[in-house]
C-alpha positions, -999 to +999 in steps of 0.1 A: -132+042+400-124+005+409-133-001+375-107+017+364-077+010+378-087-027+374-086-020+333-053-004+336-036-033+357-043-049+331-035-028+301-002-029+323+005-062+326-008-069+291+029-043+278+054-056+301+065-082+283+068-123+297+097-133+312+114-154+286+109-194+290+137-220+299+130-233+265+148-202+254+181-196+264+210-194+246+232-220+253+270-213+239+290-242+233+330-234+238+361-259+225+390-262+240+408-238+216+384-210+222+391-215+260+426-211+249+422-174+231+402-160+261+421-175+285+448-158+273+427-127+259+417-118+299+464-126+304+473-105+284+447-078+294+457-083+332+493-082+322+490-044+307+468-029+334+494-039+357+520-027+335+537-062+320+543-054+287+567-077+276+551-101+298+521-091+274+535-098+245+546-129+254+514-146+256+493-122+234+513-135+199+526-165+222+565-156+206+590-145+230+607-117+216+642-106+217+651-087+258+660-052+241+625-052+217+607-058+238+621-030+266+623-006+232+580-017+228+571-017+271+586+020+271+563+030+238+535+016+253+538+027+283+540+062+276+513+065+255+483+045+271+499+044+300+520+073+309+512+068+349+535+042+348+559+051+327+589+063+342+592+101+335+550+099+332 
């Protein structure tokens, strides 16, 4: 009985893969351009979730659109994607 238990423990140990060694860990190197894109994406996402559609568009496209266009786009996006934030929704 003791031999069977030991055999099962050894089989279990063999079937569980070992944790990767430190030298196998991948390193990701990001340039300032990469970090800038990630920052803009996170800022845009945050602004969208907060209902600040016009600011999110400015950040995403790095371009300031006219207030009338921004307002129209914001209204459409709020009604479709964020009904809880729309005025009539």
